[in-house]
N, C-alpha and C positions, 0 to 999 in steps of 0.2 A: 504493500500500500504506500510505500515511501517513494516509489518510482516517480521521478519528475517533480517531487515536492521541493519547495524552496524553504530552507531553514535558516533563520538568523540564530547563530550561536553566540550568546553573551558569556564572556569569561571574566571573572573577577579575581581579586587578590586573595588567593587561597592556595595552599600547598597542593590541593587536589587539581589544580589547573593542568597538571600533566595528563590527567585522565581525559581532558578535552581532545587530545590527539587520537586516542582510541575511539572516542565518540565520533569525531570527524570521519575517521577511516570507516567505521561501521555504517554511518549514514551514507557516505558516498558509495560504498559497496551495495547498499540497498537502492541506489539510483537517485538519491537526493542531491540537491545542489546546496552548498553550505557557504554562508557569508559570516565571517567572524567579526564581532564587535567586542573590543576588549577595553577594560578600564585601565587607567594609567598604572595602578598598583598591580593589575594582572600581568603587565609586561615585565614586572620584576620576577615573576615565577616561570614564565614561558615566553619565548621570543616570537614576535610577529613573523620573522622569517620562517620559523618552523611551521607556524599555522598557515601562512600563505602558500608554502610549498605543498602542504597537504590538501588545501582547498582549491588551489589554482586561482585564488582571488586575492587582491591586496586586502590586508587587514585594516578595518576601520577602528580608529581609536580617538583621534582628535577631531574637533569641529573644523579646524583650519590647520592643514599641515603643509601648505605651500604658500608662496608669496605672490601668486598670480591672480588672487581674487576668487579662486575656486574653493568650494567647501563641500563637506559630506552632508547629504540631506537625510536626516533621520526620518523625515516624512516619507520620502521615496522608499526607504527600507521598510517602513511600516506597511506600505501598500504592496510591496514586492513579495513579502513573505507569506507562506502558508502556515507557518508556526514560528514562534520564538522560543528558544530553550536557553535558560540562564543556568549554566552548569560549568564550574561550581558557582553557587550563589553565596557570597559571604554575608555575615550579619549586617555589615554596613550597607551593602547594596540592597538587601531585603528591606532594611529600614528606609532607605531612600525611595525604593519602589513604592512602599506602602504609604509614604507621606509626600510623594511627588517632588522630591528634591532633585531637580534636573540640573545637576552640576557636571555631568559628563555625558559622553555620546551614548553610552549604554542606556542610561536612564531616559534620555530624550527619545531614543529609539523605542524603548518600552512604552513610554507615554503616547507615542504616535502609532503604536502597533494595532492594526485592524484584525490580525490573526490571533488564534489562541496562544496563550503564554504558559510555558511549563517552567517551574522553578525547582532546582535541585540543590537544597542547602548543603553547605559543607563548612563545618567549624568544630571547635572543641565542645565537649559534652555540656559544660556549664554555660557556655554562650548559647548553645541551642536551647537548653532548658530554661534560660532566663525569661522571666515574664514579658520583658519588652520584645524579645525575639518571637515568642509565641503569639503575642498580641499582633505583631507586624505580619506574621504568617496568616493569622486569622483574618486580618484586614485584606491581605492579598486574595485569600479564598473568597471573601465576600465580594471582591471585584470580579470574580469569575476565573481567576488564575488557577492552574492545576499545580498543586504542590506534590513533588515527588519526594516522599519521606526519606530521610537519610537512614543509613544502616547503622547497626550497632557493631562495634569492633574496636580494634587497636587504632589509636589516633596518633597524630604527629607529636602530641604533647607527652607521649608515652603512657597516657591514661587510656582506659577502656570504657566505652559508653556510646551513646547515640550521637552521631554527628558526622560519620563518614558519608561522603557523597555516594549516592547509589551508583552501582557499576554501570559503565556505558552500555553493556549488552542489555541490561534491564531497561534503561532509559529508551533505547531503540525499540524494545518490545512495547513499551507504553505508548510511544508515538505511533507505531505500526497499528496497535489495537485502536488507538484514537481515530486514525484515519479510516480504518476498516469500519468502525462503528458509525462514522459520519456519512456513510453511504448505504447503511442497512435499511433505510426507508426510501431510497431513491425511487422515484416514479410513483410513490404511493400518495394518495390524497386522504387527509385525515380531518374529520370534523371535530372541533373542540368547542365546548361551551364553557364560559367563564364568568365569574362575578355574580352579583346579586341581580334580582329584578326589583323594580319599584312599581307598586300598584297604587294608582292615584285615588285619593279620597276627594280631593278638590283641586283647584289650580295651584295650590301652594303646599299641599301635604300629601304624604304617601305612606304606605306600609312597606317596609323593607327589612333587610337583615344586615348583619355585620360583615358579610363577605367583602374582601378587598380585591379579589381577582388574582392574587399573587400566585396561587397554586395553578390555576388554569392557564395563566400566561406563561408560567415556567414550563408547563407541559407543551404549550404551543411553540416556545422557543427551542425546546429540546427536540421536538419532532422536526422542526424546520432545519435545525443544525444537522440533523441526520438525513437530510435530503428530501423530506416530504414537502408537499404543498399542503399548507394548513388553512382550512376554512375556519377561522376563529369568529365565533358569535359571542359578543361580549356585552354583558350588562354594564350599567353605569359605574365605571371605575376611573381612577385618575392615572393609572399606569399606561405608559406608551409602549407600542411595539414598533420595532424598526427593521426586523429581518425581512428581506425581500420575498421570502417564501410564505410569509404570513399574509393571507387575504382577510382583512378584518371587517366585520359588519357589527356596528354598534346598535344595540337595541335598549329599550327601557323596561318594558313590561314582559310578563310571562307569555302573554298572547303573541307579542312581537318575536320573542325568542322561539316559541313553538313554530310560528310560520317560517322563520328563517331556517330553523333546524330541519324541519320536514321537507323543505324545498331543496336543501343542500345534500341531505343524507343519501339519496339514491345514487349520486355520482361519486361517492367516497368508498374507500376501502375499509375504513374503520371510523368509529366515533368514540370520543372520550367525553363523557357528560359530567363535567366538573362544576358547572354553575349551581349556585344555591337559588333554585327557582322557587318562587312563592307558591305555596300549596293553595292559597285562597286569595281572592281579589274582591274588592267591594262590588256588591251587586249594582249599585248606582253611584256614579261619580257626580258630585255636585258641580254645577256650572259656576258657582261663585264660592268664595271662601266661606267655610262653615263657621258661623259665629258662636261664641260661647253663650249658652243660655240654658237655664235649668241646672239640675244637679248631675245629670247623666247624658252621655251621648251613646246612642245605640247604633251599632254598625251591623249591617247584614252582609255576610261574606259568602261568595260562591266559589266552589272548587275550580282551580285552573285546569287547563288541559295538561295531561301527564306526558311530557316530552319523551321520557325514557320508554314508557309503555307504547307510545305511538311508533317510535322508531323500532322497538322490538318486534312489532307486528309487521313492519315494512321490511325488516332485515332479510336479505337474500343469502343464499349459500355463499360462503367465503367472506362475507362481511363480519367484522369484529366489533363488538360493543363493550365498552368499559363504563361502569357506573361508579358513583361515589355514595357513601353512606356516612353522614355525620350524626352520631347517636349520643344520647345522654344516659341510656340505660339499656340493659339486655342487648348489648351492641352486636355480638356475633350472630345471634338468632335473627335479629332484625335485618342484618346485612344479608344473611343467607336466604331469607325469605324474599328480599328484594331482588337478589341475584336470579332466582328462579322465576319470579313473577314478571320481571321486565325482560327476560330472555337475554341476559347479559353473559358475556364470556368470562369476565371476572369483575370483581367489585373492590373498590378501595375503601376500607373502613378506617375512620378515625373517630376519636371520642373526645368530647369536651371535658371529660374527666382527666385526661392526660395533660399535664403541664406543658405548655409550649406548642400544643396542637390546636388545629381548628382555625377559626376566623382571626384575621389581622396579624397573626404571628408571621415571622420570617422562617419559622421551623414547622415541622409536622412530624407526627408519629403515626405510621399507618400499618395496616395488615391487609395483604392482598389475598382475596378469597376466590377460589373457583370451585368447580364441582368435585375436584379431586382432593382439595384440602386448602391449607392456608399457609402463608409465609409472613411472619412478623418481622418488622424492621424497627431499629431503635430511633430515637429522636434525631432528625437530620434537618439540614436546610431544605427549603422547598425545591431548590434547584436539584439537590441530590435525590430527593424523593421523586421528582419528575423523571430523573434518569432511571430509577428503579422501576417505575411504572412503565416507562417506554421500553425498557429491556424486556419486561414481561410481554408487552404488546408485540414486539418484534418476534418473539419466540412462537407466536401463533398466527400472525397475519400472513396471508398468502400473497 
């Protein structure tokens, strides 16, 4: 999967810089093209001549290294690459990446990078374990960077612990798997519903719920990154989507989402029904603002059309349907009943009883349930949860 891929390799000031030579050789053997960007301190550990000989390209280090007015464009490198790998990544560089301190060519290239970024830390065990390093790594993860955890072993300090840069062979395997994964939904069309619905009471009020749309949009981005064309039907949320593979339709009410979903579903390979759709809507919507009067306001509510049930009846052979169940009690039984009733292939269960799960959080804790059994996952970021769900989808979509 690395054939023809363009890789920017960032090298920092670490004794593990020698491993970059093996990493370059392995990438080039796999058919990749490698451009090295090195920090000034990195050149103290390995020479640009060695790196240039291996890559067949001049090494980029300084913004300006000639007196003729030319300069290295970090923007162009960000557009050129299919991936950026920072290996070894020192504690200093990790801190600068996390906080946008753009004082060298490697950091400006990172900040301009359009492609995925992989970070392979290399440092002494106490530096790696320090709360500031761990916080910076967590920040990089939150930005969407891929952290390649260091190994445990004998270090340059003569101490033993976690901090050794992962071996080049394993880094290449990670990159190869990443690019393989990014094409596993190529040519597929996926319908995803996301966010809440708002059911109008009058021109200024509505019945709604706390859904932020974070989970559904994370799923849309994961499917799009893996090659699918995504039909995203989104309730009223503030989150933007930018991936060119995401075709977004914004709706407000359950009726509007029902119409958009039933129209889109026949032309898709799979549907992930993640939206928190209202079960009831006001029977009558007031034409003017309802005024406060009396001690009570009585509302008559009518059930909304069930999107999952409608799509389950429309579902043809080969189509895959994934549902969600957010429960507050008797979680697994309720989810299994919904799985069968709605003709789903599997269902994603999460509970409001779990800390960090459900509405408005950046994390979620889910159980994937199908007719054969269930798989429980620990608390993860919604981006990581989306990956787990899509991995399950890929295993059954035709």
